[in-house]
N, C-alpha and C positions, 0 to 999 in steps of 0.2 A: 504494500500500500504506500502510495506517495501522498504526503501531506503538503498542501499549499497554504502558506501563511499570508494573510492580507495585512499590509502595514502602510502607514504613511511613509513619506520619503525623507522626513527630517532625520538629522543625525541621531537624535535621541530615540525616535521611533524605530529606526533601523538597529540601533544598539539593542533595544528591547526585543525586537523580532529575532535578531541573530542570537541573543542569549537563549531564547526558547528553542530556536532551531538547533543550536549546539547540544542542548540537553536531550532533545528528541533523537538527534543523530547518534548520540552516545548510547542511547537505548536501542539502536538498531533501525530507527525509522529513516526513510528517504524523505527529505524535506526541501521545499523550494519556497522562496519569498516573492510575492507579487506586490509591487508598490502601487498604491491607489491614492490619487489626489482627492482631498476632501474639501468641503465648503470652507472650512477654516483656513486651509492652505491658500485658497483663492481670494480670501478677504483679508489679506495681510495688513491693509491700511485701515480697516474698520475697527472701531473700538469694540471689544468683546462684549461689554455690558450693553451696548446699543444694538447688538446683532439680533437680539430677540429669538435666537435659535438655540435650542438645547441639542446636545450631541453634535455640535458644529464640526468636531474633528473625527467623527466616526460614522456619520450617516451613509456615505458612499461605501465604506468598508462593510457595514452591516448589510447593505443591499447586495453586494457581491457574495457575502456569506449566505444569505437567503437564496440567492440564485444558483448556489453550488459552484460558483467560480473560484472560491477559496474554501478551505476546510476549517480554518480557525482564524481568529483575529487576535492580535496582541495590542492592547490599549494601555495607556496610562489610566489607572482606575479613576483618577479624579476627573477624567474627561467623559466617563461613562454615565449616561443618565440612569436614574434609579429604576425607571420603567423601560424594560427591553422589549423589542418587537416579539410578537408571538412566534414561538419556535426556536428562539435563541436563548442561551443562558450562559452564565459564567461557570465553566467546568473546573477551573483551577485559579488560585491566587498564590503565586510564589511568595517566599519570605520577603518581607518588606525591607526596603532600604530606609535609612533615617528619614522620617517624614517632615522634619523641621525646615523652616525657611532660614535663609542666610542673608547677610549683608555683604555686598561686594562694592568696595569704594576705591576711589583713587587715593593712592598713598597709604592705604590701610587705615583710613580715618574711621573711628567708631561712630555709631549713631549719635551718641552723646556729644562727640567732638565736632560733628557737622555744623557749619555756621547756620544761623537763622536764614530761612529762605532757600536753603540748599535744595536742589532738584533731585527727586528720587524717581527712577524709571520703573514704572509698573503699570499694567493695564488691569490689575486685579482689584476690584472693589473690596474684597476681603482683606488684602494686604493694605490698601490705602486707608481703610477705616481704622485698622489697628495701629498703623504707623502714626496717623494723625492723633490718635488717642495718646500715644507716647510723646509725640513731638508735633503739636498743632502748628508750629511755625514753619514746617517744611512745605515744599511745593511738589505736588505730584505731577509727573510728566508721563503721558500715555506712552507705553513701550511694548511693541509687538515684535515678533520674530523669534527665531531659534536662539538657543543659548549662546552660540558663538556670535550670532548677529547682534545680540544685546551687549555682549562684552565689547564688540567693536564700537558700538554706539557710545558706550561709556568712555572708551579710550579716546574717541574723537571729540569728546566734550559735550555730548548731547545731554548729559546729566552728571551729577557728582557721585551718585551711588545707584546701585540696583538692589532690589530684593528679589531673590530667586529661590527655587526649591533646591535644598542642598543635595537631594538625591540625584537630580539631573547633572549637577556639576561633578559629583563624584563618579557617576557612570561614564561621563564623557572625558574624564581625566583633567577636569578643570578645578579640582579641589584646592589647588594652590592659590586660586584667585579669591578664596573666601576670606573675608575680613573677620567676621564673627558669626556665631550661630544665635538665633533667637530661641528662647525657651517657649513652650506652649502657652505660658502665662503672659508673654509679651506679644507674640504673634502666633496664634493657633493656626495650624495648617489646614489646607483644603481637605474636604472629605476624600479619603482614599489616597492622599498624597504619598508618594514613595512606593506605592504598591502597583503591581501589574494585574491586569485582568485578561484571562485567556477565555475568549468567547467562542462558542461553537453552536452548531445546529444540534438541538437536543436529541433529535432522532438519529444522529450519527454516533452510534454506540462505539464504533471502532476508534474514532478520534477522541471521544470522551475517555475511553480506557487508556489511550496513549498519553494523554496529558495529566491523568489523575495523579501520577507520582510527583508532579511538580507542585501540587497543592500543599500549602503550609497552613495547617489548621488554625494556629493562634492568629496569624495574619488575617485569614479569611474571616474568622469570628470578629476581630476588631473592625474590619472594613464593613462587615454586615451591620454592626451596631451604628457606625458612623452614617452609613447610607440609609438606614431605617430612620435615623433622626432627620436627615435631610429630606427624605420623602415625606415624613410627617409634617415638616415645615412647609412643604410645597415648593421647595427651592431648587435651583440648578447650580451648576458649578461656578457661575459667574456672579452670584449674589454674595453679599457680605455675610456669609455663613461659614463657620469653621468648626472643626471637631478634632478631638485627639483621644483615641482609645488605646489602652494598653493593659497587659495582664500583670497582676501582682497578687501574691498570697492566695492564689487559686480563684481569684475574682477577676472579672473584666470591668475595668473602670473607663468611664466616658465623660469627657468634658465637651460641652457644646457652647458655641459663641455665636451671637447675632449682633451686628453692629450697625449703627447709623453710618452711611458712607463718609460723613464729615468727621467721624470719630468722636462726636460729642456725647454719645451714649453707647456703651458696650455691655451687653447682657451676657452673663455666664451662668451655666448650670452644670452640676456634677452629680453623678450617681454611679452605683456599682451593682453588679448582678452576676448570675451564673453565666459562664461562657457558652453554655448549651442553649441559651435563648437570647442571642445578641439583639434581635429585633425588638424584644420587649424593653430592653435597656434603652435602645435608641428612641423608642416612642416615649418612654418616661422622661428622658432628658428634653425631648422636643416639647412635651406637655408643660414642663417647668419653664422653658423659654417662652412659650406662648402665654403662660400665666404672667410672666414678667413684662409682656408687651411686645414680643417679637413680631407678631402679625402687623401691628401698627407701625413698627419701625420699617419693615419691608414695604408696606403699602404706601407710607408717607414718602418713601424714597422714589416712588413711581416705578418699582422694579417687579411688581407682580403682574 
């Protein structure tokens, strides 16, 4: 059996697809990668929050998967909508890379050392809101593009610093550019950040069996809790919603965050539960955030 992986053509997407391919080949599978251009790739100059499209980076890949043109898709979990098309499902979630965000600045200047008005490159409302809560005097500059593209924009002076996912920098060999790491209490990460999703046709038992050994149960449980919270809030990956789930002392812990885009109000909720029912944990944290006023924050921002 030959397995064809559908992937975006960015350097990070191809790193992820090749990572899965290498492991499947090590298990004796014959594997090929097919590059598919997505709507998100075609809208490089559009602000993500203004796109109004969920699944911007996966729609065409899922269409190819449903049509049988590819056998599985490898996504960044944070790009995957909580509701998948009928017939598709996540068959495996490999062990997660560090999900935290990082600061990359010129000259290794820390967030505290940046001067008032310093420009921070990011197109994420989640990052923007939490950054402004920490430093309301900073200026947010929309910044799209692949990791290497953003690093070049920093070097040429388009901004004084970037906030990026540490996982992507580590995977692409750019860890040396990292100035500092944010804790989840400073900037909580996107739902599923640092994790990969291996999506398949549910009826394709052979492919499901082939990828099953790549699943890392603790990561899969954590991601399920985060995604259940996001789903209960009715949000997508472009909204100012963040989550951080981790295992400790036999329990699954989840922190959820909803913020005003201007950073004037940031809601936090924490809860713990059995790893066997991550969806219940996610719903409980979402309920607490809604009790605190999350719905109003999101609707007042014009984002729902």
